[in-house]
Every structure is written in structure tokens, then in C-alpha cells.
C-alpha positions in Angstrom: -19.6 -18.7 8.1 -18.5 -21.8 8.3 -19.4 -24.0 10.6 -22.1 -21.4 12.8 -25.8 -21.2 12.5 -26.7 -17.8 11.0 -29.0 -15.5 12.5 -29.5 -12.8 10.1 -27.8 -9.3 9.3 -27.0 -6.1 11.1 -25.8 -2.7 9.7 -25.4 -5.4 7.0 -22.9 -7.9 8.7 -24.4 -11.3 8.9 -24.7 -12.4 12.3 -24.0 -16.0 13.2 -23.8 -18.4 16.3 -20.9 -21.0 16.8 -22.3 -24.5 18.0 -20.2 -23.8 21.5 -22.7 -20.7 22.0 -25.1 -22.8 23.2 -23.0 -24.2 26.2 -21.9 -20.7 27.4 -25.9 -20.1 27.1 -26.4 -22.6 29.1 -23.8 -22.1 32.0 -24.0 -18.7 32.3 -27.5 -18.8 32.3 -27.3 -21.2 35.1 -24.0 -19.6 37.3 -26.6 -16.8 37.1 -29.3 -18.1 38.2 -28.3 -20.7 40.6 -25.6 -19.0 42.3 -24.9 -14.4 41.4 -28.5 -13.2 41.6 -30.0 -15.3 45.2 -26.9 -13.7 47.0 -26.6 -9.8 46.0 -30.6 -10.0 45.4 -32.1 -12.0 47.6 -36.0 -12.4 48.6 -37.4 -13.8 44.7 -39.2 -16.7 43.6 -36.8 -19.3 41.7 -38.5 -19.2 38.9 -37.6 -15.6 38.9 -34.0 -16.5 38.9 -34.3 -18.1 35.7 -36.2 -15.9 34.3 -33.5 -13.0 35.1 -30.2 -15.5 34.5 -31.7 -16.3 30.9 -32.5 -12.7 30.1 -28.9 -11.5 31.4 -27.2 -13.7 29.1 -29.0 -13.4 26.3 -28.6 -9.0 26.9 -25.0 -9.7 27.5 -23.8 -11.3 24.0 -26.4 -8.9 22.7 -23.9 -6.5 24.2 -21.1 -8.9 22.9 -22.6 -8.1 19.8 -22.5 -4.1 19.5 -19.3 -4.6 20.8 -18.1 -6.3 17.5 -20.6 -3.7 15.7 -18.1 -1.2 17.3 -15.4 -2.7 15.8 -16.5 -3.4 12.2 -18.8 0.7 11.6 -14.7 1.5 12.1 -13.4 -1.2 10.0 -16.1 0.4 7.3 -14.8 3.7 7.7 -11.4 2.7 6.3 -13.3 0.3 3.8 -12.8 -2.9 5.4 -15.9 -5.2 4.9 -17.0 -7.6 8.4 -16.9 -10.7 6.7 -19.0 -11.8 9.8 -19.9 -11.4 13.3 -19.9 -15.1 15.3 -21.3 -15.7 18.6 -18.8 -18.5 20.1 -17.9 -20.2 24.1 -16.0 -17.1 24.8 -18.2 -14.6 23.6 -17.8 -13.0 19.7 -15.5 -12.5 17.5 -15.9 -10.4 14.0 -14.5 -11.4 11.4 -12.8 -8.9 9.0 -11.9 -9.4 5.6 -8.4 -7.8 5.6 -5.8 -6.4 8.6 -6.2 -2.4 8.8 -3.6 -0.7 6.0 -2.1 1.5 8.7 -1.3 1.9 12.2 -4.4 4.5 13.3 -6.8 2.7 10.9 -5.7 -0.6 13.1 -5.9 1.6 16.3 -9.1 3.0 15.7 -10.4 -0.2 14.5 -9.3 -1.9 17.9 -10.3 0.7 20.0 -14.0 0.9 18.6 -15.2 -1.9 20.4 -14.2 -2.0 24.1 -15.5 1.8 23.8 -18.8 0.4 22.4 -18.7 -1.3 25.8 -17.9 1.5 27.9 -20.7 3.4 26.6 -23.0 0.6 26.7 -22.4 -0.2 30.4 -22.3 4.0 30.9 -25.5 3.8 29.3 -27.0 1.1 31.9 -25.3 2.5 35.1 -27.2 5.8 34.0 -30.7 4.2 34.0 -30.9 1.5 36.6 -31.8 4.2 39.3 -34.9 3.9 37.4 -35.8 0.5 38.6 -33.9 0.4 41.6 -35.2 -2.5 43.9 -36.3 -5.1 41.4 -35.8 -7.4 39.1 -35.3 -5.5 36.4 -33.1 -3.2 38.2 -31.3 -6.0 38.8 -30.8 -7.6 35.2 -29.7 -3.1 34.3 -27.0 -3.2 37.4 -25.4 -6.4 35.8 -25.5 -5.4 32.4 -23.9 -2.2 33.8 -20.9 -4.0 35.0 -21.0 -6.6 33.0 -20.1 -4.4 29.9 -17.3 -2.5 31.9 -15.9 -6.1 32.9 -16.0 -6.5 29.0 -13.8 -3.5 27.8 -12.3 -3.8 30.6 -10.8 -7.2 29.7 -10.2 -6.4 26.5 -8.0 -4.0 27.0 -5.5 -6.2 28.3 -2.4 -5.9 26.2 -2.1 -8.9 24.9 -3.2 -11.0 21.5 -6.3 -11.5 20.6 -7.6 -9.3 22.5 -8.5 -6.0 21.4 -5.6 -3.9 23.4 -3.6 -6.3 22.1 -4.3 -5.2 18.5 -3.9 -1.6 20.2 -0.7 -2.6 21.2 0.7 -3.8 17.8 -0.5 -0.6 16.6 1.7 1.5 18.8 4.7 -1.0 18.1 4.0 -1.2 14.1 3.9 2.8 14.3 6.9 2.8 15.9 8.8 -0.1 14.4 7.2 0.4 10.7 7.0 -3.3 10.9 3.4 -5.4 11.2 5.3 -8.9 11.2 7.8 -7.3 14.3 4.7 -5.8 16.2 2.4 -8.8 15.4 5.1 -11.0 17.5 5.2 -8.7 20.1 1.7 -8.6 20.6 1.9 -12.2 20.4 4.2 -13.3 22.6 2.3 -10.5 25.2 -0.5 -12.5 24.7 0.3 -16.0 25.7 2.1 -14.5 28.7 -0.9 -13.0 29.6 -2.2 -16.4 28.5 0.2 -18.2 30.8 -1.1 -16.4 33.6 -5.1 -16.9 33.1 -4.1 -20.4 33.1 -2.1 -20.4 36.5 -5.1 -18.4 38.1 -7.5 -20.8 36.7 -5.5 -23.9 38.5 -5.4 -21.8 41.7 -9.0 -21.1 41.5 -9.8 -25.0 41.2 -7.8 -25.9 43.6 -9.4 -23.3 46.2 -13.0 -24.3 45.4 -13.6 -22.5 42.8 -13.9 -25.0 40.0 -16.1 -23.9 37.5 -14.4 -20.1 37.5 -11.2 -21.8 37.7 -12.2 -24.3 34.8 -13.4 -21.3 32.9 -9.5 -19.2 33.5 -8.6 -22.4 32.2 -10.1 -22.7 28.9 -10.4 -18.6 28.0 -6.3 -18.7 28.7 -6.0 -21.3 25.9 -8.1 -19.9 23.7 -5.9 -16.4 24.0 -2.5 -18.9 23.7 -4.2 -20.4 20.8 -4.7 -17.9 18.9 -2.0 -15.7 19.9 0.3 -18.4 17.8 -1.8 -18.4 15.0 -1.6 -14.9 14.6 2.6 -15.0 15.2 2.0 -18.1 12.7 0.1 -15.4 10.0 2.6 -12.7 10.1 5.6 -15.2 9.6 3.3 -16.5 6.2 2.8 -12.3 5.7 6.5 -12.1 5.8 7.4 -14.7 3.2 4.5 -14.5 1.1 3.9 -10.6 1.1 6.3 -9.7 -1.0 5.7 -11.8 -3.9 2.9 -11.5 -6.8 1.3 -14.2 -7.7 2.6 -14.3 -11.5 6.0 -15.3 -9.8 4.7 -18.5 -8.5 1.8 -19.6 -10.5 1.7 -22.2 -13.2 1.7 -20.9 -16.6 1.4 -23.8 -18.6 -2.1 -25.2 -17.7 -4.3 -28.5 -19.0 -7.6 -26.6 -20.0 -10.4 -29.0 -20.6 -13.3 -28.6 -23.1 -17.3 -28.0 -21.8 -18.4 -31.3 -24.2 -16.2 -34.0 -22.7 -18.3 -36.6 -21.0 -17.4 -36.7 -17.4 -16.3 -40.6 -17.8 -13.9 -39.0 -20.9 -12.8 -35.9 -18.1 -11.8 -38.8 -15.4 -9.4 -40.9 -17.8 -8.0 -38.0 -20.2 -7.4 -35.5 -17.3 -7.6 -36.4 -13.6 -5.6 -40.1 -14.2 -2.7 -39.2 -16.8 -2.8 -34.9 -14.7 -3.0 -36.0 -10.7 -5.1 -32.7 -10.7 -7.9 -31.7 -8.4 -9.8 -29.5 -10.8 -9.0 -28.3 -14.8 -10.5 -25.0 -15.8 -13.1 -25.7 -18.8 -12.4 -23.7 -21.4 -13.2 -22.9 -24.9 -12.2 -22.0 -27.7 -10.3 -18.1 -25.7 -13.2 -18.5 -23.5 -13.2 -19.5 -19.9 -16.4 -20.8 -18.7 -15.4 -22.8 -15.3 -13.6 -24.6 -13.5 -14.6 -28.8 -13.0 -13.5 -30.8 -9.8 -13.4 -34.6 -9.1 -15.6 -33.1 -5.8 -17.8 -32.0 -9.5 -17.4 -35.5 -10.8 -18.2 -37.5 -7.4 -21.0 -35.4 -7.0 -22.6 -37.2 -10.4 -24.0 -40.4 -10.3 -22.0 -42.9 -11.9 -24.1 -44.6 -14.1 -24.6 -40.6 -15.5 -21.0 -40.1 -16.3 -20.6 -41.5 -19.6 -23.3 -39.5 -20.5 -23.5 -36.4 -19.0 -20.7 -33.4 -19.7 -18.3 -31.2 -18.2 -20.5 -28.7 -18.8 -23.1 -30.5 -17.0 -21.3 -30.4 -13.7 -19.3 -28.0 -14.1 -18.6 -25.1 -11.1 -19.5 -22.2 -13.1 -17.0 -18.8 -13.7 -20.0 -16.9 -12.0 -19.3 -18.5 -8.5 -15.6 -18.7 -8.5 -12.6 -17.0 -6.9 -10.3 -15.2 -9.8 -7.3 -12.9 -9.1 -4.3 -10.8 -10.7 -1.1 -11.6 -11.7 0.1 -8.4 -9.8 -1.8 -9.2 -6.1 0.7 -10.8 -3.4 1.0 -14.4 -2.6 -0.2 -13.8 1.1 -3.4 -12.3 -0.2 -4.1 -14.8 -2.2 -3.5 -17.5 0.6 -6.4 -15.6 2.9 -8.6 -16.1 0.4 -8.3 -19.2 -0.2 -8.3 -20.2 4.0 -11.2 -17.9 3.9 -13.1 -19.8 1.1 -11.9 -23.0 1.8 -10.5 -23.9 -1.5 -7.7 -24.9 -3.2 -7.1 -23.4 -6.5 -7.4 -19.4 -7.2 -7.6 -19.0 -11.6 -5.3 -16.1 -12.4 -6.8 -14.0 -15.0 -6.4 -10.8 -17.4 -8.0 -7.6 -16.7 -10.0 -8.6 -19.5 -10.7 -12.0 -18.1 -8.9 -14.1 -20.3 -7.1 -17.2 -18.0 -3.2 -16.4 -17.9 -2.2 -19.6 -15.1 -3.9 -20.9 -11.9 -2.5 -21.4 -8.5 -2.8 -23.8 -5.4 -1.9 -24.1 -2.8 1.3 -26.8 -3.8 2.2 -23.6 -5.5 2.2 -21.5 -2.4 3.1 -24.6 0.0 6.1 -25.1 -2.9 7.4 -21.1 -2.4 7.3 -21.4 1.4 9.7 -24.1 1.6 11.9 -22.4 -0.8 11.9 -19.7 1.2 12.9 -21.1 4.7 15.7 -23.9 2.6 17.2 -20.1 1.1 17.4 -18.9 4.8 18.7 -21.6 6.7 21.2 -22.2 3.2 22.2 -18.5 4.5 22.7 -18.9 7.7 24.9 -22.2 7.3 27.5 -20.3 4.8 27.4 -17.3 7.0 28.1 -19.8 10.5 30.6 -21.4 8.4 32.2 -18.4 7.4 32.1 -17.3 10.7 34.0 -20.5 11.8 36.5 -20.3 9.3 37.3 -16.6 10.5 40.6 -16.0 12.8 40.4 -14.5 15.6 
């Protein structure tokens, strides 16, 4: 949960807030207390409006968490773990560990969020008459409307919204290609983003500055998400059919756990120019020592501290099998913020190492080969008589 404040767990899913969420908390609470509630529900003191605005904002983001939990529960049905739910400036996002395995699973997981919001909005609408005319009734009415709006907005068919994921599921089912489906859904998402930005600019110049700015920022966020999804699809296409065992480095320099850190730097880090080395004793893999591990030890202690003292033990390392796809390995590296994965066989023996450099080299080779193939095709077509 990088860059977020952990709040706790719900249904086993870690919940956190990004620092940008506090901006949304203040702006939304202020707009509700200063404009929305006084205009629609007049007659309350200013302090009551501020209480209503703050309570509504907190309950709105609680509704967003429930929306994302809908996704998490549906994903769990297909054996997919939800790494966390993060609240941020524009709402919330459930960070699912991997994409659903089938178009049907993608459709169910994507639809679960809007359906949850619709059910929540309906529940508030049913209970509203019980508190009509009071400050509590005003809050309930707002939550009924905003949950329905949350469901409706998320059903817009553009990535990365739920509607865009549902569109991707339908195209995936029709074409059999996840990459093509992601491309179309991402392009649709970019069109929606441009429309939101255009609407925001118009509103900003017609007297609704805050509302216009919000639409512009929301459109920018959608455009960034859509582009990221398309780039991820290209990566999946380039690496999805490549096995880790085909591109890993087999001749691995291993290091003895008894060496001092000064010896490790002099004999391994300097001459071999690698950022880390597996620590092996006999045939047994013990861990990994990196330059970061060495830097964490004060300079005056490096002459006596050993590799075993400073290394990251095997229990805290990520390993991968040679049969895994290079794309899955890339995702794991990105999610965990690491630059290498140890490749082990089923009995835990080290057989290789996969680094970001290996993946980048593979992607560069694929691009160059495709460009060469395209150039040859173009040259052949040019030589062919009309």
C-alpha cells in the first residue's frame, strides 16, 4: 500500500487513503456546507450545515469503499485476491492482484461495483421518509442521490471506469482477444476523457469554476488511466507468451554468506556491476544481498559485518518458476517495487535470475524484430510489379 495511510481491514481487504483524499474531503465538505445544503434545505444554522457537510462527505467515501468491496467480493469468487482498496482524490480503487481469467469473470467483477452502489442508493431512498424534514433526512436524501449517480457514472463505457471494463469483457468475448478489447475500451475511455475535459472548460468559462476544474481533473485522470491500460495490453502481448525460463540469466554470480561487506563490494559489486547477488551456501539459497542492503550498514561496520548479517533472507524474497510468463513476472516486479526475481525449481533450488534488464531486452528485441519484419514486407511490396 505504497503512498497511502492504512486505516484497517474490511473482509480481509486492507483499506487505506492516499494523501490526495484529504483535498477531496475538504473541498466536498466545504461545497456541501456552503452551497448545496443551504440552497436545498434552508433554515438550519451554519454549524449544522458544516456538520451535515462533513458527515455526508465521510459517508460518501464509506459508500465508495462499499462499492469497491463489491468488486473485491466478486473477484474473490473467481479466486482473485484484492491487494487493497485506496481512497484518493477522485474516489476509490480496488487493486486486484490480477485480471479476471475469462470475459464472464471480467463482466461480473466490473458490474459488481455499480450494482452495489445501486443497492445502497435504493436502501437510502427507502429509509429517507423515516427522517424527512430533518438534517438527517437531508443527508440520507443526498446519499441516495449520490450513490445512484456513482453507479451511473461508473457505467459510462470507457476505461478505466467499470463500464469500460464491462465493454472490454463483451469485446473480449466477441473477438477472443483481450489485447484488442483493451485497445478499444481504452480508446473509448480517452474519448470520454476528452469530452469531460471539454465540458469542464465550458463550465469554467460560464461561471462554475470549481465544478469545471473538477471535470477537467477527472477527465485528465481518465485519460491517464486509459493510456496506462493500453500500454499494459501491449506489454501483455509482448511478454505474455514468453516463459521466464527462456529469458532468465542462467549463469548467476552467487555470493558466500561469510564474506564481509567490504569484500562483497570489492569482489562482486564493483567488478560485475550488478545491483544484487543471491546468497548461497553449498546448494542452499539463503537470500539476496543488494547495494541497498550494504548502504544500510554504517561504513565503519562494513569491514566486520558479513553478507549474512545484511542480506534480505529468503523468507522475504519473491521467487518465480521458469514456467511462469514473463508478463506475470513483470507485474510482480512492478507491484512489489523490486528489480529482480529469483528463479527456482519446485524443490527451491536456484536455477537463474530474472531482472528488469532481461525484460527490457526482450521487449526491445520484439519491437526491433517487428520493425524489421514490417520493413521487409514493405520492401517486397515495393519491388512487386503492378
